[in-house]
Every structure is written in structure tokens, then in C-alpha cells.
C-alpha positions as CSV (number, residue, x, y, z in Angstrom):
1,M,0.0,0.0,0.0
2,N,1.1,3.6,-0.5
3,N,2.0,5.9,2.3
4,I,-0.5,8.6,1.5
5,I,-3.0,8.9,4.4
6,I,-6.4,10.4,4.0
7,K,-9.7,10.4,5.9
8,T,-12.5,8.1,4.8
9,K,-16.0,7.7,6.2
10,N,-17.3,4.6,7.9
11,D,-20.3,2.8,6.5
12,K,-22.1,0.7,9.1
13,N,-25.0,0.0,6.8
14,I,-22.9,-2.4,4.9
15,L,-22.5,-4.5,8.0
16,Y,-26.1,-4.2,9.0
17,F,-27.2,-5.5,5.6
18,T,-24.6,-8.2,5.4
19,I,-25.0,-10.0,8.7
20,P,-28.6,-11.2,8.1
21,I,-27.7,-12.0,4.5
22,V,-24.8,-14.2,5.6
23,I,-26.9,-15.9,8.3
24,L,-29.6,-16.7,5.6
25,I,-27.0,-17.9,3.1
26,A,-25.3,-20.2,5.6
27,T,-28.6,-21.6,6.7
28,C,-30.0,-22.2,3.2
29,S,-26.7,-23.6,1.9
30,G,-26.2,-25.9,4.9
31,I,-29.7,-27.3,4.4
32,G,-29.1,-27.8,0.7
33,I,-25.8,-29.6,1.2
34,W,-27.0,-31.9,4.0
35,N,-30.6,-32.5,2.8
36,Q,-30.2,-32.9,-1.0
37,K,-33.8,-34.1,-1.2
38,L,-34.5,-30.4,-1.3
39,Y,-33.6,-30.6,-5.0
40,L,-35.4,-33.8,-5.7
41,K,-37.3,-32.3,-8.7
42,E,-34.1,-31.2,-10.4
43,T,-32.3,-33.1,-13.1
44,V,-28.9,-34.6,-12.1
45,G,-27.1,-31.8,-13.9
46,W,-29.1,-29.1,-12.3
47,L,-28.9,-30.8,-8.9
48,S,-25.1,-30.8,-9.1
49,Q,-25.1,-27.1,-9.9
50,C,-27.4,-26.3,-6.9
51,I,-25.3,-28.3,-4.5
52,G,-22.0,-27.0,-6.0
53,Q,-23.4,-23.4,-5.6
54,D,-24.4,-24.2,-2.0
55,I,-20.9,-25.4,-1.2
56,S,-19.4,-22.3,-2.8
57,N,-21.8,-20.0,-0.9
58,L,-21.0,-21.7,2.4
59,I,-17.2,-22.0,2.1
60,F,-16.3,-19.0,0.0
61,V,-19.1,-16.4,-0.5
62,S,-20.3,-16.1,3.1
63,P,-16.9,-15.7,4.8
64,I,-15.8,-13.2,2.1
65,L,-19.0,-11.2,2.5
66,L,-18.7,-11.1,6.3
67,A,-15.0,-10.2,6.4
68,S,-15.2,-7.6,3.6
69,A,-18.3,-6.0,5.3
70,F,-16.5,-5.8,8.6
71,Y,-13.6,-3.9,7.1
72,A,-15.7,-1.9,4.7
73,S,-17.8,-0.7,7.6
74,K,-14.6,0.8,9.1
75,G,-13.9,2.7,5.8
76,N,-11.5,0.3,4.0
77,R,-12.0,1.1,0.3
78,N,-10.5,-2.2,-1.0
79,A,-12.9,-4.1,1.3
80,K,-15.8,-2.0,-0.1
81,I,-14.9,-3.1,-3.6
82,I,-14.6,-6.7,-2.6
83,W,-17.8,-6.6,-0.7
84,L,-19.6,-5.0,-3.7
85,G,-18.3,-7.6,-6.1
86,T,-19.2,-10.4,-3.8
87,M,-22.7,-9.0,-3.3
88,I,-23.4,-8.7,-7.0
89,T,-22.2,-12.3,-7.4
90,N,-24.7,-13.2,-4.6
91,I,-27.5,-11.4,-6.5
92,Y,-26.5,-13.5,-9.6
93,S,-26.7,-16.7,-7.7
94,Y,-30.0,-16.1,-5.9
95,A,-31.7,-14.8,-9.0
96,I,-31.1,-18.3,-10.3
97,Y,-32.3,-19.9,-7.1
98,C,-35.5,-17.8,-7.2
99,F,-36.3,-18.3,-10.9
100,A,-34.7,-21.6,-12.0
101,V,-34.9,-24.0,-9.0
102,H,-38.2,-25.8,-8.4
103,F,-40.3,-24.4,-5.5
104,N,-39.2,-25.7,-2.1
105,F,-39.6,-24.6,1.5
106,L,-36.6,-22.3,1.3
107,F,-38.2,-20.2,-1.5
108,L,-39.1,-17.2,0.7
109,A,-35.6,-17.3,2.2
110,Y,-34.1,-17.2,-1.4
111,C,-36.3,-14.2,-2.1
112,L,-35.3,-12.5,1.1
113,I,-31.6,-13.0,0.3
114,L,-32.1,-11.6,-3.2
115,G,-34.0,-8.6,-2.0
116,L,-31.6,-7.7,0.8
117,S,-28.7,-8.1,-1.5
118,N,-30.3,-5.8,-4.1
119,F,-31.1,-3.1,-1.6
120,S,-27.7,-3.3,0.0
121,V,-26.0,-2.6,-3.3
122,I,-28.5,0.2,-4.0
123,N,-27.9,1.7,-0.6
124,F,-24.1,1.7,-1.2
125,L,-24.5,3.4,-4.6
126,V,-26.9,6.0,-3.2
127,E,-24.6,6.8,-0.3
128,N,-21.5,7.1,-2.6
129,I,-23.2,8.8,-5.5
130,N,-20.9,11.9,-5.3
131,E,-17.7,9.9,-4.6
132,D,-14.8,10.3,-6.9
133,F,-13.6,6.7,-7.1
134,R,-10.6,7.7,-9.2
135,S,-9.2,9.4,-6.1
136,W,-9.2,6.0,-4.3
137,F,-6.2,5.0,-6.4
138,T,-2.7,6.2,-7.4
139,E,-1.6,7.1,-10.9
140,K,0.3,3.8,-11.1
141,T,-2.9,1.7,-11.1
142,P,-2.7,-0.6,-14.2
143,T,-6.0,0.6,-15.6
144,K,-5.2,-0.3,-19.2
145,A,-4.0,-3.9,-18.5
146,V,-6.9,-4.6,-16.1
147,G,-9.4,-3.0,-18.5
148,I,-8.2,-5.1,-21.5
149,F,-8.2,-8.3,-19.4
150,L,-11.8,-7.6,-18.3
151,F,-12.8,-7.0,-21.9
152,I,-11.3,-10.3,-22.9
153,I,-13.2,-12.1,-20.2
154,A,-16.5,-10.5,-21.3
155,F,-15.8,-11.3,-25.0
156,M,-14.9,-15.0,-24.2
157,F,-18.1,-15.6,-22.3
158,A,-20.2,-13.7,-24.8
159,F,-18.8,-15.8,-27.6
160,L,-19.3,-19.0,-25.6
161,W,-22.9,-18.3,-24.8
162,L,-23.7,-17.1,-28.3
163,S,-22.2,-20.2,-29.8
164,D,-24.8,-22.1,-27.9
165,S,-27.9,-19.9,-28.2
166,L,-27.5,-18.2,-31.5
167,P,-27.6,-21.3,-33.7
168,A,-30.8,-22.4,-31.9
169,V,-32.4,-19.0,-32.4
170,L,-31.6,-19.0,-36.1
171,T,-33.0,-22.6,-36.6
172,N,-35.9,-22.1,-34.2
173,T,-34.8,-25.0,-31.9
174,V,-34.0,-25.3,-28.2
175,P,-30.4,-25.6,-27.0
176,E,-29.5,-29.1,-25.8
177,N,-28.5,-28.0,-22.3
178,I,-31.9,-26.4,-21.7
179,I,-33.7,-29.6,-22.7
180,K,-31.3,-31.7,-20.6
181,D,-31.9,-29.7,-17.5
182,N,-35.6,-29.4,-18.1
183,L,-35.6,-25.6,-18.1
184,F,-37.6,-22.9,-19.9
185,T,-34.5,-20.9,-20.7
186,N,-30.9,-20.8,-19.5
187,P,-31.0,-18.4,-16.5
188,I,-27.2,-17.9,-16.7
189,H,-27.4,-16.8,-20.3
190,V,-30.3,-14.4,-19.4
191,L,-28.4,-12.7,-16.6
192,D,-25.1,-12.5,-18.6
193,F,-26.6,-11.2,-21.8
194,A,-29.0,-8.8,-20.1
195,F,-26.8,-7.4,-17.3
196,Y,-23.4,-8.8,-16.3
197,L,-21.6,-9.0,-19.6
198,P,-22.7,-5.6,-20.8
199,L,-21.6,-4.2,-17.4
200,M,-18.3,-6.0,-17.8
201,F,-17.7,-4.5,-21.3
202,I,-18.8,-1.0,-20.2
203,S,-16.6,-1.1,-17.0
204,S,-13.6,-2.2,-19.0
205,I,-13.9,0.6,-21.4
206,M,-14.5,3.2,-18.6
207,L,-11.4,2.0,-16.8
208,I,-9.2,2.1,-19.9
209,K,-10.4,5.7,-20.4
210,K,-9.8,6.4,-16.7
211,K,-13.4,7.4,-16.0
212,A,-14.1,7.8,-12.3
213,L,-16.9,5.1,-12.1
214,G,-14.6,2.6,-13.9
215,Y,-12.4,2.5,-10.9
216,L,-15.3,1.1,-8.8
217,I,-17.1,-1.1,-11.3
218,A,-14.1,-2.7,-13.1
219,P,-12.5,-4.2,-9.9
220,M,-16.0,-5.1,-8.7
221,M,-16.5,-7.1,-11.9
222,M,-13.1,-8.7,-11.4
223,V,-14.3,-10.0,-8.0
224,F,-17.4,-11.2,-9.7
225,A,-15.3,-13.0,-12.4
226,L,-13.1,-14.6,-9.7
227,L,-16.0,-15.9,-7.6
228,T,-17.8,-17.1,-10.7
229,N,-14.8,-19.3,-11.5
230,V,-14.8,-20.6,-8.0
231,N,-18.5,-21.4,-8.3
232,I,-18.0,-23.2,-11.6
233,I,-15.2,-25.3,-10.0
234,C,-17.4,-26.3,-7.1
235,L,-20.3,-27.4,-9.3
236,M,-17.9,-29.3,-11.6
237,I,-16.5,-31.2,-8.7
238,V,-20.0,-32.1,-7.5
239,T,-21.0,-33.1,-11.1
240,M,-18.1,-35.6,-11.2
241,Q,-19.4,-37.2,-8.0
242,K,-23.0,-37.4,-9.3
243,T,-22.2,-38.5,-12.8
244,T,-19.5,-40.4,-14.8
245,S,-18.1,-37.2,-16.4
246,N,-14.5,-36.3,-16.1
247,N,-14.2,-32.6,-15.4
248,I,-10.6,-32.6,-14.2
249,P,-9.2,-30.8,-17.3
250,M,-11.9,-28.1,-17.1
251,I,-11.4,-27.8,-13.3
252,I,-7.7,-27.2,-13.9
253,G,-8.5,-24.7,-16.6
254,F,-10.9,-22.7,-14.5
255,G,-8.5,-22.9,-11.6
256,I,-5.8,-21.3,-13.6
257,F,-8.3,-18.7,-14.9
258,A,-9.3,-17.9,-11.3
259,F,-5.7,-17.5,-10.3
260,V,-5.1,-15.1,-13.2
261,C,-8.2,-13.1,-12.1
262,L,-6.9,-13.0,-8.6
263,V,-3.5,-11.7,-9.8
264,F,-5.1,-8.9,-11.9
265,L,-7.3,-7.9,-9.0
266,W,-4.4,-7.8,-6.6
267,L,-2.4,-5.7,-9.1
268,F,-5.3,-3.2,-9.2
269,L,-6.1,-3.1,-5.5
270,K,-2.5,-2.8,-4.3
271,N,-2.4,0.7,-5.8
272,S,-5.2,2.0,-3.6
273,L,-4.3,4.9,-1.4
274,Y,-3.3,4.1,2.2
275,I,-6.2,5.5,4.2
276,K,-7.2,6.1,7.8
277,D,-10.8,5.9,8.9
278,S,-12.5,8.4,11.3
279,Y,-11.6,6.1,14.3
280,G,-8.0,5.9,13.3
281,G,-8.0,2.4,11.7
282,K,-6.0,1.9,8.6
283,G,-7.1,0.3,5.3
């Protein structure tokens, strides 16, 4: 961290939102892992994804949310970015639980997690609407490198999803994965096409052009990309246990991808200004 020390405000609302969310996530994920009959109506493939997501939520998402919220509430800017990226990943996951998992007794809990997560992000953005996020970082921040890497990630996933859905659209057929998992549409494609991939493209361009908002959204999307890779690895491991598929090469590939995302995120966040909150804590 750099040796420039400035004041930053505390944000206790982050912690107030996060604690009940984490309790609900841990409860729902624990039940899903230990009582897999919860997903009895799902296909084997979708069952594996649900359990894999539960494992990721319990082992990775919940602790990261809680730890980042604690430090963010004390004014730590890097923690705020990590918290925000983890929270939008949580929104992504629970939108799928709410809309693409068969109704079960945890449905209202899923809705509550999704709602609280949405409003926590909205609250953060409203409270920081006049913040100059560019001032959070030094001139040495690798904006171009991180922006280009983020653009490449968005392009790769856009190409991958289009290679699946576009031929089906042009031939008026249904993609095989939707039929196999007994879904109406692929919720991952919906969320990515409608929101997450455009946001990733926009944030990468904003960061390359050194726009103030890019300094918040781009690393936030890097956190999202990192945790998404972790989620995919977890569900692939569960899929291997539930089926005869060999996902080891893909697990290794996504593991390397996750590590590269982590490196780029670290290169970005290590250039944040050294700050002191209003109570004298450093972050």
C-alpha cells in the first residue's frame, strides 16, 4: 500500500445489511448440502449445480461477504470493492435460485436474500453517488491492463454463450443444455446477456479511459469473475461425484483462470491509497 494517508467515512449500513444475509445464506446452503432431497425435482445436472453453488456459498461467499463487510464498515476502500463484487455475485446466484430452481420450503428465504442483496447494493451506490472513485487509487494503477483483461473475459463468455444460443435462435430450436436440465431458458445466459456481460464491457472501457466510475465497477467485476470461476469449479466437482463425467481438465483450466483473475485484482487493489478511517483504523 502507498504511504498517503487520508480520511474516509465509515459505512455501518454495509455490516447491518450483510449480517442477516450471511446468516440466511449459511442456513440455506447448509440445508441444501445436508438435505439434498430439497432438489429432488431437479435433473442430475441441475442438482449438481445447486449443491455446488451451496458449497461455494457456504465455504467462500459467506466468509468473504462477512470479512469484507466488517472492514468496509470501518472505511476500508478495498474491502468495499470486494464486498460489492461479492454481493453482485450473490445477486446473480440467488436470482437463479429464485427463478430456475423448483419451488421448495426455502423459496421465501431465497427471495429475502435476493431482496436484501439488491437493496444493500442500491444503498451503497446512493450513499456514494458523489464519490470520486478515481481518487481512491494512485496514478500507477494498471487501468489499461486490467481493462483489457476484463474486456477479454467478457468477450470470451459472450462468444461461448452465443455459440450455444445463436444457432438455436436461427434454426428455431432449443439448445440441448436447456432440454437436458428441463428448463424454460438458461438463466445464466439471461443474466449474462442482459446485465453482467454488458456491465463488464462498459466497465472495462470506462477503466481504460480512466473514467471515475470505472475505478469502482471494473474491480467489482473482477471480483465477480473470480468468484464465478470458484462457483464453476465447485459445481464441476459435484458433477463428477454425481455422474461419470471427467471434469478434471476443465477444473484445472478454470482454476488457472481464477488465479489469473486474482493476480489482476491484486495488481489493481495494491495501488489503492493508504487510508485512515475516522476512528484511526487503517485500510
